[in-house]
C-alpha positions in Angstrom: 14.5 -1.0 -18.4 14.5 -3.3 -15.3 13.1 -6.7 -16.2 10.0 -7.7 -14.3 10.2 -10.9 -12.3 6.5 -11.0 -11.7 4.3 -9.7 -14.5 0.5 -9.6 -14.4 -1.1 -8.5 -17.7 -4.7 -7.6 -18.2 -5.9 -10.2 -15.6 -9.7 -10.8 -15.3 -11.4 -13.0 -12.6 -15.1 -13.2 -12.6 -17.5 -14.8 -10.1 -21.2 -15.5 -10.0 -22.0 -17.2 -13.3 -21.3 -16.2 -16.9 -22.2 -13.3 -19.2 -24.1 -10.4 -17.7 -24.5 -12.2 -14.4 -20.8 -12.5 -13.8 -19.1 -10.0 -11.4 -15.5 -9.0 -12.1 -13.6 -9.3 -8.9 -10.4 -8.6 -10.8 -11.0 -6.3 -13.7 -8.2 -6.1 -16.3 -5.4 -5.6 -13.8 -1.7 -5.2 -14.9 1.3 -4.8 -12.7 5.0 -5.8 -12.4 7.6 -6.5 -9.8 11.4 -6.6 -10.3 13.3 -9.4 -8.6 13.8 -8.6 -4.9 11.1 -5.9 -4.9 8.2 -5.8 -2.4 4.8 -4.9 -3.7 1.7 -4.1 -1.6 -2.0 -4.2 -2.7 -4.0 -1.7 -0.7 -7.7 -1.0 -0.8 -11.0 -1.3 1.0 -12.7 -4.6 1.8 -14.1 -6.3 -1.3 -11.9 -4.4 -3.8 -10.4 -7.6 -5.3 -6.9 -7.5 -3.7 -7.1 -11.0 -2.1 -8.6 -12.5 -5.3 -5.7 -11.1 -7.3 -3.2 -12.6 -4.7 -5.0 -16.0 -4.9 -4.9 -15.9 -8.7 -1.1 -15.4 -8.6 -0.8 -18.3 -6.2 -2.9 -20.5 -8.5 -5.9 -20.8 -6.1 -8.2 -19.0 -8.5 -8.7 -19.6 -12.3 -8.7 -16.3 -14.2 -10.9 -15.9 -17.2 -8.6 -13.5 -19.0 -5.0 -12.3 -19.0 -1.6 -13.7 -18.3 0.8 -14.1 -15.3 4.5 -14.6 -15.7 6.9 -15.6 -12.9 10.6 -15.5 -13.5 10.1 -15.7 -17.2 7.7 -18.7 -17.0 4.1 -18.3 -18.0 2.0 -19.8 -15.2 -1.4 -18.4 -16.4 -2.5 -17.7 -20.0 -6.3 -17.7 -20.1 -6.4 -17.4 -23.9 -4.2 -20.5 -24.3 -5.8 -22.5 -21.4 -2.5 -22.4 -19.4 -3.0 -22.7 -15.6 0.0 -24.2 -13.8 -0.9 -25.9 -10.5 -0.1 -24.0 -7.3 2.4 -26.6 -6.1 4.4 -26.2 -9.4 4.7 -22.4 -9.1 7.3 -22.4 -6.2 5.3 -19.7 -4.3 5.3 -19.3 -0.5 2.3 -18.0 1.3 1.8 -16.4 4.8 -1.8 -16.0 6.0 -3.3 -13.8 8.7 -3.9 -16.7 11.1 -0.3 -17.8 10.9 -1.5 -21.5 10.5 1.3 -22.9 12.7 1.0 -26.6 13.7 0.3 -26.6 17.4 1.7 -30.1 17.9 5.1 -29.2 16.4 7.9 -27.1 17.9 9.1 -23.9 16.3 12.0 -25.7 14.6 9.7 -28.5 13.4 7.2 -25.9 12.0 10.0 -24.1 10.1 11.3 -27.4 8.7 7.9 -28.8 7.8 8.2 -27.9 4.1 11.7 -29.4 3.6 11.0 -33.2 3.5 13.4 -33.6 0.5 16.4 -32.5 2.6 18.5 -34.8 4.7 18.3 -34.5 8.5 21.6 -32.5 8.8 20.8 -30.2 5.9 17.3 -29.6 7.1 18.6 -28.8 10.6 21.1 -26.3 9.1 18.5 -24.6 7.0 16.1 -24.3 9.9 18.9 -22.8 12.0 19.7 -20.2 9.3 16.0 -19.1 9.1 15.6 -18.9 12.9 18.8 -16.8 13.2 17.4 -14.6 10.4 14.1 -13.9 12.2 15.7 -13.7 15.6 14.2 -16.8 17.2 17.1 -19.2 17.4 16.8 -19.4 21.2 13.1 -20.5 20.8 13.6 -23.4 18.5 12.2 -26.0 20.9 9.2 -24.0 22.1 5.6 -24.7 21.1 3.6 -22.1 19.2 1.3 -21.3 22.1 4.4 -20.2 24.1 5.1 -17.4 21.6 3.8 -13.9 21.3 1.8 -12.9 18.2 4.8 -11.2 16.7 7.0 -14.2 17.3 4.4 -16.5 15.8 4.3 -14.3 12.7 8.1 -14.5 12.3 7.9 -18.3 12.6 5.3 -18.3 9.8 7.6 -16.2 7.7 10.6 -18.4 8.3 8.5 -21.5 7.4 7.4 -19.8 4.1 11.0 -18.8 3.3 12.6 -22.2 4.1 12.0 -23.8 0.7 13.4 -20.7 -1.1 10.3 -19.7 -3.0 10.5 -17.7 -6.1 7.8 -15.4 -4.8 6.3 -14.8 -1.4 2.6 -13.8 -1.0 1.3 -12.5 2.3 -2.4 -12.0 2.9 -3.2 -9.5 5.7 -0.3 -11.0 7.8 -0.6 -8.5 10.6 -4.3 -8.0 10.9 -4.6 -10.0 14.2 -1.9 -8.0 15.9 -2.2 -4.7 17.8 -1.4 -1.5 16.0 2.0 -0.7 17.5 3.3 -4.2 16.9 2.0 -4.2 13.3 4.1 -1.3 12.2 7.2 -2.5 14.0 6.9 -6.0 12.6 6.3 -4.6 9.1 9.7 -2.8 9.3 11.3 -6.0 10.6 9.9 -8.2 7.9 10.8 -5.8 5.2 14.4 -5.9 6.4 14.4 -9.7 6.4 12.9 -9.9 2.9 15.5 -7.4 1.6 18.3 -9.3 3.3 17.2 -12.5 1.5 16.4 -10.7 -1.8 12.9 -12.2 -1.7 10.3 -10.9 -4.2 7.1 -10.5 -2.2 3.6 -9.2 -2.6 1.5 -8.2 0.4 -2.3 -7.6 0.8 -3.4 -5.1 3.4 -6.0 -2.5 4.1 -3.7 -0.6 6.4 -1.8 2.4 4.9 0.9 2.5 7.6 1.8 -1.1 6.8 1.8 -0.4 3.1 4.1 2.5 3.4 6.4 0.6 5.8 6.7 -2.4 3.5 6.3 -1.5 -0.1 8.7 -0.5 -2.9 5.5 -0.3 -5.0 1.9 0.1 -3.8 -1.2 -0.6 -5.8 -4.5 0.9 -4.8 -7.5 -1.2 -5.9 -11.2 -0.3 -6.1 -14.1 -2.4 -7.5 -11.6 -4.9 -9.0 -9.6 -2.3 -10.8 -6.0 -1.1 -10.1 -6.3 2.6 -9.8 -2.6 3.2 -9.5 0.6 1.2 -9.1 3.5 3.4 -8.0 6.1 4.1 -5.3 4.8 5.2 -1.9 6.1 8.7 -2.6 4.3 9.0 -5.9 1.1 7.5 -4.6 1.0 10.1 -1.8 2.2 13.2 -3.7 1.1 12.4 -7.2 -2.2 10.4 -7.0 -3.4 9.4 -10.4 -7.2 9.5 -9.6 -9.5 11.3 -7.2 -10.1 8.0 -5.3 -6.4 7.5 -4.7 -6.1 11.1 -3.5 -8.9 10.5 -1.0 -7.9 7.1 0.1 -4.2 7.6 0.8 -3.1 10.0 3.5 -4.7 12.9 5.2 -6.1 15.5 2.8 -9.0 17.6 1.7 -10.2 19.1 -1.6 -10.3 22.9 -1.8 -12.3 24.6 -4.6 -9.9 26.4 -6.9 -9.6 27.5 -10.5 -6.9 27.2 -13.2 -6.7 30.2 -15.4 -4.0 32.0 -17.5 -2.5 35.3 -16.7 -1.9 38.2 -19.1 1.2 36.5 -20.5 -0.6 33.2 -21.1 1.0 31.4 -18.2 -1.3 29.0 -16.3 -1.9 29.7 -12.6 -3.9 28.3 -9.8 -6.3 30.6 -8.0 -7.3 29.5 -4.5 -9.0 31.1 -1.4 -5.5 31.2 0.0 -3.9 33.1 -2.9 -2.6 32.5 -6.4 0.0 29.8 -7.3 2.0 29.5 -10.6 1.7 26.1 -12.2 4.9 24.2 -13.2 6.3 25.5 -16.5 3.3 27.7 -16.8 1.2 24.9 -18.3 -2.3 23.9 -17.3 -2.9 20.3 -16.1 -3.9 17.6 -18.5 -7.7 18.2 -17.9 -7.4 21.8 -19.0 -8.5 25.1 -17.4 -11.5 26.1 -15.4 -13.0 25.2 -12.0 -11.2 22.5 -10.2 -10.6 20.8 -6.8 -7.1 21.2 -5.3 -5.8 18.4 -3.2 -4.3 19.7 0.0 -2.3 17.4 2.3 -1.8 18.4 5.9 1.9 19.1 5.1 0.9 21.6 2.4 -0.4 24.0 5.1 2.2 25.7 7.2 1.5 27.5 10.5 2.7 31.1 10.1 1.8 33.8 12.6 2.9 36.5 10.1 0.5 35.3 7.4 -2.4 37.4 6.4 -4.5 34.3 5.9 -6.2 33.3 9.1 -8.2 30.2 10.1 -10.1 29.0 13.1 -9.1 25.7 14.8 -12.1 23.4 14.8 -10.5 20.1 15.9 -7.1 19.0 17.1 -5.6 15.6 17.5 -2.4 15.1 19.5 0.2 12.9 17.7 3.1 13.2 20.1 5.6 15.4 18.2 2.8 17.3 16.4 -0.9 18.1 16.3 -3.2 17.5 13.4 -5.4 20.6 13.3 -8.6 20.9 11.3 -8.9 24.5 10.4 -11.8 26.6 8.9 -10.9 29.5 6.6 -13.0 32.7 6.6 -14.2 31.7 3.1 -15.7 28.5 4.6 -13.2 25.9 3.4 -11.7 23.3 5.8 -8.0 22.4 5.6 -5.7 20.2 7.7 -2.3 21.1 9.0 0.5 19.4 10.9 1.7 21.7 13.6 4.6 21.0 16.0 3.1 20.0 19.4 4.7 22.9 21.3 2.3 25.1 19.4 -0.6 24.0 21.6 -3.4 26.3 20.4 -7.0 26.1 21.7 -10.1 25.0 19.7 -11.7 28.2 18.5 -8.4 30.1 18.3 -7.4 31.8 15.1 -4.0 31.2 13.7 -2.1 32.3 10.6 -1.4 29.8 7.8 0.0 29.7 4.4 0.3 27.4 1.4 3.6 25.6 0.7 2.9 23.5 -2.4 5.7 21.2 -3.6 3.2 19.1 -5.6 0.1 20.7 -7.2 -2.6 18.0 -7.7 -5.9 19.1 -9.2 -8.9 17.4 -10.6 -11.6 18.9 -12.8 -14.5 20.0 -10.6 -17.2 17.3 -10.3 -20.8 18.5 -10.8 -22.9 18.5 -7.7 -24.8 15.3 -7.2 
């Protein structure tokens, strides 16, 4: 088993008084990161992800649980342990960059290195500016840089003291969409090159998938799932994760057993055997089948037909919203040279590599 460099166990942070009046912003959350790994906390506004990040940084006082960093206990609520933020050796990057406007790029990066001599500090600043690709801009002022360049300066400044852990709170939220995803890939490469353990907060799924080795989806203070991006997308642990991550819809279906006792999934698009012939953990009966857009394949030879209700051009592909004759809606990614018209009928078929079902919820 890989040892965890960052370990959060059963953490609780409450606001708004004590007892019944208190609200749990972080509600018994546990997660771990190995050294050099990048984690991402993803979720809607108010779900508790920033409060969790601030608790790890030492800026909030948890009422329950433990936090360990590099084998050191920095929080143990039961024992009254709360190590001060400045003693945790944690770097932070915020969404507003927080660069000093009266200092040059080089001076900003070197600001957190007062203990180093002039020559050593100059060498360390040069290393960091080379790393983030801004060596030629060392003497410029922050206002002379683009948003992406300012963000790389903020990253270099946070990395300069060699923190044990780097925390980043919505670091790309003020940038335009195209720059955000590109910068996310660049910063991931920098963090991997320096073997920096990092934890990001974002509400943007593209950022999360571009950055994270592990992604946690939070809701109402709870961590619904902590997993790899692949597992989060293809094997969501809860209905909320399934709905929140990626494009998908729920199709009414049913899990039954055939004459030989093998479990199978019955859908409006046909029957599908379940892995190993076993029913899901929730049992048999009516269910909702999660269908991602890549589970539906355009196939003119298929007997199953659907009407195109909406289409969104994505460059190399269209995202079609389709309506089956049985009334259910599904999504499909279709290569963009298959440019069908709204209202046109096309053939489709299921291609399920991962079968994700949830017991049918009663109507509200």
